N, C-alpha and C positions, 0 to 999 in steps of 0.2 A: 428306623423309618416306620416299621409296623406299629411300634409303641406310640409314635407321634400321630400316626393316622387314627389309631384307636382313641387317643386323647382328644383329637379334633372332633371325632364323631360324638363322643360323650359330651363334650362342651356344647356342640350344636344341639344335641337332644335336650340338654339342660336349658339352653337358651329358648328353645321352642316351648318347653313346658312352662317356664316362668313367664314368657310373654303371652302365652295362651291364657294363663291364669289372670294376668293383668288386664286382658281384654274382655273378660267376662262382663256381661251387662250388670251395672250396679243395681242394688236393691232399690225399689221405688215405693213410695207411699201412694196409695190409691185413695180417692175421695170416697166418702160414704155413698151409698146408692142415692140417698135423698139429696145430698149435695151435688151429685152428678146430674140428677134430673133437673135440679134448679138451674145449674149452669147451662145445660142443653136448652132448656126453655128460654133462658135469658139471651142465648146466642141467636135465637130466631132464625131468620133466613141466612145469617152469616155462618151457621153451623155447617161444617164439612164433615160428613159422616162416612167413615171407611169400614168396610167389612174385610177383615184380614184372613178369612177362611178361603177354601177352595171355591172356584166358580160354581161348581155343582151344589155346594152347600148354600151358597148365596141364592141360587135359583129357588131352592126349596123354601127357605125362610130368611127374610132380612128386614132390617128396620126401614121404614119409609124414608126415602131420600138418600139411602146409603149407596155407596159406590163399591163394587167388588175390587179388592186390592190384593191380588195373590202375592204373598210374600216370597213364594218359591220361584217367582219369575222376575229376575232382575230387570229385564227389558221393560216388563209391564210396570214395575215400580218407577223406573226413570220416566217413562212416558206419562203415567198418570200423576205422579208427584209434580211434574212440570206444569200440569194444568190446575194445580191448587194454588191458593193464595197463602203465602207464608205468614201473613199478618192477621189472618182470620183464624178463629179457633177450629181445631180438628178433634173429632171424637172417634175413637176406634174401638172395635170389639172383635172378639173371636168366641170360641165356645166358652172358655174361661178367661184366663189372662196370660196365656202362653204366646200364641202368635201375635196377639194384639200388642204385647210388650215388646216383641222384636220389631214390629212395624213402628211403634211409637219411638223407640230408640233410634231407628234409622231416619225417621223424619226429623227428630231433634238434631241429629248430626248434620242433616241437610239444611238446617237453618230455620225450621218451623218453630215459632215462638210459643205457641199455646197448644199443647197436645195432651189430651185426656182420654184415659181408657174407661170403658164401662166396668165398674167394679163387679166381679163375678161373671162378666161376659154375657153372652146371649142366653146361657143357661139360667142365670138369675133373672134376666129381663123377661124371659118367657115364663119362668116359674112364678114370678110376681104378677103375671097376667098382663104385662105390657104388650101393646099391639105390634104385629109384624105383618109384612106382606108375604103371603104364603101360596105355594102351588100344591101343597099336600093337605089332605083332609085333617079333621080334628082328631081322628082316631077313636080309640075306645072311650065310651062314656064311663062315668064313675060306676054306674050300675053294672055295666058289662065287665068292668075291671073287678068289681067286688065278686061277681059270679065266678070269675076264674080263681078266686082265692079259696073257694070251697074245697076242703080236703080234710081227711083224717090225719094228714101229716102236717109238719111244719111247712110253711110256704116262704121261700126266699125269692124276693123280687129284685131284679137288677135293672135299674134305670140307667141307660147309657146311650151312646151313639157310635155308629161305625166310624165316625170321623174323629172321635175323641181319643187322644193318645193314652190317657189314663184308663179309659174304658177298655182299650185294646190290651193294655197290660194286665187288666183284671180278668179278661175273658178266659185264659187257660185255667185260672183258679176256679172260676164259677163252673166251667165245663167239668173240671175234675170233681168238684163237690156234687154236681148233678149225677155223675156216673157212680162215684163211690158211695154216695148216701141216698141212692134212689129209693131205698126201702123206707127211709125216714123223712126225706125232704123233697118237696116239689119245688122245682126251680122254674121261674118265669123271667124272660128277658123282655124289656120294653124299650123300643126305640123312641127316645124322648121327643125328638122333633117331629115325629109322625103321630104324636099323641099329646098335642099342646094343651088341650082342655083338661086332660087328666093330670098332667104335670102341674097345671095351675091349681086344680082342685086339691091335690095332695101337698102342694107347697114344696115341690122338688126344685131347689134353686141351685143345684150344682151336680155335675156329672163326673164320675159315676156316683150314684146313690143306691145303697142297699137297704131294703126294708124286710124284716122278718115278721111273719104273721103266725098267729095260732088262733084257730077258730075265728078267722076274719078280723082279728084284732092285732094291730101292730105292737110288737113287744120289744123291737130293737131296730135302730136305724143308724146307718153310718154313711156320711157324706165323704167323698174323696177316695173311696176304695178301702180295702182291708187286706191283710195277709191271710193266707190259707189257715194258718195256725189260729188267728183271731176269730175267723168265721167258725172253724171247727170247735173252738172253745165255747162260743155262744150257742152253737147247735147242741153241744153236749149238755150245757147248763139248762137249756130250754127243752130238752127231749121230753116227749110225752110219756 
């Protein structure tokens, strides 16, 4: 009987693992940014624009006409999706294409016929200088930012957001670099959505983005984060 019970447990675990794998969201092809803009413009007043981030993120910065659509709240999803027209185009964004992808998949399963994500998300939208409705200031000017780069050390700048999952994963690495290499490296963290003009000026179109400077000149840049080993290797190569 014990052997039979053990066998049943193992079989059930295998079933869960295989079905869990099968239910993973399929890979999706995103439009180019140019194609997305053309489609959004063509949709005109029929465009239904959804913000898949947290309500507090929406309040800070969002596209004109966008509706806050918190993917973490199932009741909110059901209520708000019921107010949408399944036959009209839907445009979705989040910081990148994480939460927007989840919402897009949920809407397609619910019968929405035309669902499109902003390629690169709000990060790229703001980085390319596209307009947003905002309750936060423009932040640092380019001159003010440049002044912070003055140092006899290497300067590592981390553009991120407290809401960005990838940025949060990178934080311990950057904090460790700041502590361990304080004698050689100055570390600066920039909250991207509170410094929209700067992000536009520098062309930061994805979060996180790391930029390494020497004597106010950018000598290395990495979009999407990096491992501690990769950063340490670059710092060693570029040591003064």
